[in-house]
C-alpha positions in Angstrom: 0.0 0.0 0.0 1.6 3.3 -1.1 1.6 6.5 0.9 -1.1 8.1 -1.3 -3.5 5.3 -0.6 -2.8 5.5 3.1 -3.5 9.3 3.2 -6.8 8.8 1.3 -7.9 6.1 3.8 -7.0 8.3 6.7 -8.9 11.3 5.4 -11.9 9.0 4.7 -11.9 7.7 8.3 -11.7 11.1 9.8 -14.6 12.3 7.6 -16.8 9.3 8.7 -16.0 10.0 12.4 -17.0 13.7 12.0 -20.3 12.8 10.2 -21.2 10.3 12.9 -20.5 12.7 15.7 -22.6 15.4 14.2 -25.6 13.4 13.1 -26.0 10.6 15.6 -27.1 12.7 18.6 -29.7 14.4 16.3 -30.8 11.3 14.5 -34.5 11.6 13.8 -34.6 15.1 15.3 -34.4 18.6 13.9 -33.5 21.8 15.9 -35.2 25.0 14.8 -35.8 28.4 16.4 -39.3 29.7 16.3 -41.9 31.7 18.2 -43.9 29.6 20.7 -46.8 30.6 22.9 -45.9 30.5 26.6 -49.5 29.9 27.7 -50.0 33.3 29.2 -52.7 35.3 27.5 -55.5 37.8 27.9 -59.0 37.5 26.3 -61.4 40.2 25.3 -64.7 40.5 23.2 -64.4 41.1 19.5 -65.9 44.6 20.0 -63.7 45.6 23.0 -61.5 48.0 21.0 -58.3 46.7 22.6 -54.9 48.5 22.5 -51.5 47.6 24.0 -48.3 49.3 25.0 -45.1 48.2 26.6 -41.9 50.3 27.2 -38.9 48.0 27.2 -40.5 45.9 29.9 -42.2 42.6 30.8 -45.2 44.8 31.8 -47.8 46.1 29.3 -50.9 48.3 29.3 -54.1 46.7 28.1 -56.9 49.1 27.3 -60.5 48.1 26.3 -63.9 49.8 26.4 -64.2 48.8 30.1 -61.0 50.1 31.5 -57.2 49.7 31.6 -55.0 47.1 33.2 -51.3 46.7 33.6 -50.4 43.0 33.0 -47.1 41.1 33.2 -45.8 38.8 30.5 -46.1 35.9 33.0 -49.9 36.5 33.2 -50.0 38.5 36.4 -52.3 41.5 36.9 -50.5 44.5 38.6 -53.5 46.9 38.7 -56.8 47.7 37.1 -58.7 50.9 36.6 -62.3 50.7 35.3 -64.0 53.3 33.0 -66.5 53.2 30.2 -65.7 54.4 26.7 -67.4 53.6 23.4 -64.2 53.8 21.3 -61.2 54.1 23.6 -58.0 55.8 22.3 -54.6 55.3 24.0 -51.7 57.6 23.5 -48.4 56.4 24.9 -45.0 58.0 25.6 -42.5 55.9 27.5 -44.1 54.7 30.7 -46.9 57.2 30.4 -50.3 56.5 28.7 -53.3 58.7 28.3 -56.7 57.2 27.5 -59.8 59.0 26.3 -62.1 59.0 23.3 -63.1 61.5 20.6 -66.1 63.6 21.7 -65.6 62.3 25.2 -65.4 64.6 28.3 -62.7 62.8 30.4 -59.1 61.8 29.8 -57.1 59.6 32.1 -53.3 59.6 32.6 -51.5 56.6 33.9 -47.9 55.5 34.7 -46.6 52.1 35.7 -48.0 52.5 39.3 -51.5 53.2 38.1 -53.7 56.3 37.7 -51.9 59.6 38.0 -54.9 61.9 37.4 -58.0 62.4 35.3 -59.1 65.6 33.7 -62.8 66.4 33.1 -64.0 68.9 30.6 -67.3 70.7 29.8 -66.8 70.4 26.0 -66.1 67.4 23.8 -62.5 66.3 23.3 -61.3 66.5 19.7 -57.8 65.2 20.2 -55.2 64.8 23.0 -51.6 63.9 23.6 -49.2 63.3 26.6 -45.5 63.6 27.0 -43.1 61.5 29.0 -43.4 63.8 32.0 -47.1 63.1 32.3 -48.2 66.5 30.9 -51.5 66.2 29.1 -52.6 68.3 26.1 -56.2 68.4 25.1 -58.1 70.1 22.3 -61.8 70.8 22.9 -64.5 71.8 20.4 -66.4 74.8 21.8 -69.3 77.0 20.7 -66.8 79.7 19.6 -64.2 77.4 17.9 -61.5 75.4 19.8 -59.7 75.6 23.1 -56.4 74.0 24.0 -55.9 73.0 27.6 -52.6 71.7 29.1 -52.7 69.9 32.5 -50.5 68.0 34.9 -51.2 66.2 38.2 -51.2 69.4 40.2 -53.3 71.6 37.8 -56.4 69.4 37.9 -56.8 69.8 41.7 -59.7 71.8 42.9 -59.0 75.5 42.9 -56.0 75.2 40.5 -56.0 76.3 36.9 -54.6 74.8 33.7 -50.9 75.1 33.1 -51.8 76.7 29.8 -54.9 77.4 27.6 -55.5 79.0 24.3 -58.6 79.8 22.3 -58.6 79.1 18.5 -61.4 81.3 17.1 -60.6 81.9 13.5 -63.2 80.5 11.0 -61.9 77.4 9.2 -58.8 77.1 11.4 -58.4 73.7 13.1 -55.8 72.6 15.6 -54.6 69.2 14.4 -51.8 68.4 16.8 -50.4 69.7 20.2 -47.1 68.6 21.7 -45.3 69.7 24.9 -41.6 69.3 25.4 -40.5 66.9 28.1 -39.2 69.8 30.3 -42.6 71.5 30.0 -41.1 74.7 28.7 -42.3 74.7 25.0 -45.6 74.0 23.3 -46.1 73.3 19.6 -49.5 73.7 18.0 -50.3 72.7 14.5 -53.1 74.8 12.9 -54.7 73.8 9.6 -56.1 76.8 7.6 -58.8 75.6 5.3 -60.1 79.0 4.4 -58.5 78.6 0.9 -58.1 75.7 -1.5 -54.4 75.4 -0.5 -55.0 74.0 3.1 -51.9 75.6 4.7 -50.5 74.2 7.9 -48.8 76.5 10.4 -46.8 75.4 13.5 -46.9 77.8 16.4 -44.1 77.5 19.0 -44.9 79.0 22.4 -43.6 79.2 26.0 -45.9 77.4 28.3 -44.7 79.4 31.4 -45.9 83.0 31.6 -42.7 84.0 33.3 -40.6 82.8 30.3 -42.9 84.8 28.1 -42.6 87.9 30.1 -38.8 87.6 30.3 -38.7 87.2 26.5 -41.2 90.0 26.0 -43.3 88.1 23.6 -47.1 88.4 23.5 -49.0 85.2 24.6 -45.7 83.3 24.7 -45.4 83.0 20.9 -41.7 83.0 19.9 -41.7 81.3 16.5 -44.0 80.2 13.7 -43.4 78.0 10.7 -45.8 78.1 7.7 -45.4 74.9 5.7 -45.6 74.6 1.9 -48.9 74.6 0.2 -50.9 71.4 0.8 -48.2 70.0 3.0 -50.1 68.2 5.7 -48.6 67.3 9.1 -48.5 63.5 9.8 -46.8 63.6 13.2 -44.6 65.8 15.3 -42.5 65.2 18.4 -40.1 67.0 20.8 -36.9 65.0 21.0 -33.6 65.2 22.9 -31.5 68.3 23.1 -34.4 70.7 22.3 -34.9 69.2 18.9 -38.3 69.2 17.3 -39.2 66.8 14.5 -42.1 67.3 12.2 -43.2 64.6 9.6 -45.4 65.8 6.8 -46.8 64.3 3.6 -43.7 65.5 1.7 -40.7 65.7 4.1 -39.4 65.1 7.6 -38.0 68.2 9.2 -35.8 68.6 12.3 -35.8 72.0 14.0 -33.3 73.1 16.7 -34.8 75.2 19.4 -32.1 77.4 21.1 -33.0 78.4 24.6 -31.8 81.8 25.9 -31.6 83.0 29.5 -32.6 86.5 28.3 -34.4 87.2 25.1 -36.5 85.1 22.8 -35.7 81.5 22.1 -35.1 80.8 18.4 -35.7 77.9 16.1 -33.8 76.9 12.9 -34.1 74.0 10.5 -31.2 71.5 11.1 -32.1 69.1 8.3 -34.9 67.9 6.1 -35.5 64.6 4.4 -37.5 65.1 1.2 -40.0 62.2 0.6 -40.8 60.9 -2.8 -43.4 58.6 -1.3 -46.3 59.0 1.0 -45.4 58.3 4.6 -46.9 55.0 5.7 -45.7 54.8 9.3 -43.4 56.6 11.7 -42.2 55.8 15.2 -39.9 57.6 17.6 -37.5 55.6 19.9 -35.5 56.8 22.9 -35.9 60.5 21.9 -32.9 60.0 19.6 -34.1 57.8 16.7 -37.0 57.8 14.3 -38.1 54.9 12.2 -40.2 55.6 9.2 -41.8 53.5 6.4 -42.6 54.6 2.9 -45.9 53.9 1.2 -46.9 54.5 -2.4 -44.9 56.9 -4.6 -46.2 60.5 -5.0 -48.0 61.2 -8.2 -45.6 61.9 -11.0 -42.6 60.2 -9.2 -41.3 57.3 -11.3 -38.1 56.2 -9.5 -39.1 56.8 -5.9 -38.4 54.4 -3.0 -40.4 51.2 -3.3 -43.3 50.8 -0.8 -42.4 49.0 2.4 -38.9 50.6 2.7 -37.9 51.0 6.4 -35.4 53.8 7.3 -33.8 54.4 10.7 -32.5 57.9 11.2 -30.8 59.5 14.2 -31.1 63.2 15.3 -28.2 64.4 13.2 -30.0 63.1 10.1 -27.7 60.1 9.6 -29.4 57.0 8.2 -28.1 54.3 10.5 -30.2 51.4 9.2 -32.6 50.3 6.5 -34.7 47.3 5.6 -36.9 46.6 2.6 -40.0 44.5 2.8 -41.0 45.1 -0.8 -44.7 45.5 -0.1 -47.0 47.8 1.8 -46.6 47.8 5.6 -49.6 47.5 8.0 -47.7 47.6 11.3 -44.8 49.3 13.0 -43.7 49.2 16.7 -40.4 49.8 18.5 -38.7 48.7 21.7 -35.4 47.3 23.0 -33.3 49.1 20.3 -35.3 47.4 17.6 -38.5 47.6 15.5 -41.2 45.2 14.5 -42.4 45.7 10.9 -45.5 43.8 9.7 -47.5 43.3 6.6 -50.8 41.5 7.3 -49.7 38.4 9.2 -46.0 38.4 8.4 -43.7 40.2 10.8 -40.0 41.0 10.8 -38.0 42.2 13.8 -34.9 44.4 12.9 -32.4 46.2 15.0 -31.7 49.9 14.6 -29.1 49.1 12.0 -31.6 47.3 9.9 -30.3 43.8 10.6 -32.9 41.1 10.6 -33.4 39.5 14.1 -36.3 37.1 13.2 -39.3 36.6 11.0 -42.7 35.3 12.2 -45.8 34.3 10.4 -49.0 34.6 12.5 -51.6 31.9 11.8 -54.6 34.2 12.3 -55.7 37.8 11.9 -53.4 40.0 14.0 -54.3 43.4 15.6 -50.9 44.2 17.0 -47.4 42.9 17.9 -45.2 44.5 20.5 -41.9 43.6 22.3 -42.1 42.7 26.0 -39.2 41.5 28.1 -36.7 41.6 25.2 -36.6 41.2 21.4 -37.3 37.5 21.7 -40.5 38.0 23.8 -43.5 39.5 22.1 -47.2 40.0 22.6 -49.3 38.9 19.6 -52.9 40.4 19.7 -55.5 38.7 17.6 -59.2 39.2 17.1 -60.2 38.2 20.7 -57.0 37.1 22.5 -53.5 38.4 23.0 -50.8 35.8 23.7 -47.3 36.0 24.9 -44.8 34.3 22.6 -41.1 33.5 23.2 -38.5 32.7 20.6 -37.1 29.3 21.5 -34.9 26.5 20.1 -37.3 23.6 19.5 -36.5 20.0 18.8 -39.0 18.3 16.5 -39.0 14.6 15.7 -40.9 14.7 12.4 -41.2 16.9 9.4 -45.0 17.2 10.1 -44.3 18.8 13.5 -42.0 21.4 11.9 -44.5 22.3 9.3 -47.4 22.4 11.8 
């Protein structure tokens, strides 16, 4: 037997040993990683109008027509607050949520410990928002037009007055959004002027504190205004870190820098703008320093725009730090744990903020919502009448049928 033959036999033996060591422990078995229900769930009627929110936690808010609960991913109930709404609306910022309904007269504000306060009004509520400090902004429809009220836990007490209020009396002028900075110093109000066929949107920036307004010498606290382009409609707006203010419209995303001054009027300037060749499908803000947006159909006349279902992650200096393309229209977007869940119908992808795919999951039934819970491998999947906690696990299946089940 020559040396060449000996070498070939030796290599063959080594290969056989390696194959046996790899396959024998797994013979008849297949290991895969997939989402599996933990058995913890919450049920609700089909018409309950449920909504859910979690902020990087194993705890989540569960809102229905009959009230709000805070539940744990292991099935425990931390607290419950009953109310009665026909069509409840939840607005969430961090650990704070506000719950009300359009044309209602009461808005509730909660944190992880339970009810912080409720605010009652004599006129119907048109819209409301809340910031991470628990400051509530409400727009009411009155006999003379609209009125904006801003409250916190102290200002709703008997004998106290609102932190701020403003009447909007111009014909065909409608407030469409109100936001308050986390430090409670600035207010942004978006006003839609429908008195002409152009439908102009104007953003008014004000001091909330009357002492700031007096020190700056500005009437009614107004220190800046921005008139947007003709027929540019505001989709969303948000105060972010470092006194930055982001406005998303039908045609662009704009970031303003608000410069605070000890004496004199605060100023605002445009830091950057992203021009959109597509309609904005979804936008979400994460950690006050990132925004995630998804493109929809191209604008009319645009031939080579971004395809629908393109996900872009941008930080506050306008740098695009991540992207992900689904290639089809998106129906869902949520964020948490430095990641995002993007869904289309019953197909969901989790990506990190650099656009890297973490996992993909296909729901078997109609899905209302999917949110992160404990981590990026633990999610809540809300269906038609039940929300179930799922965990991503390594499973060992003995048959092909079990894998495909």
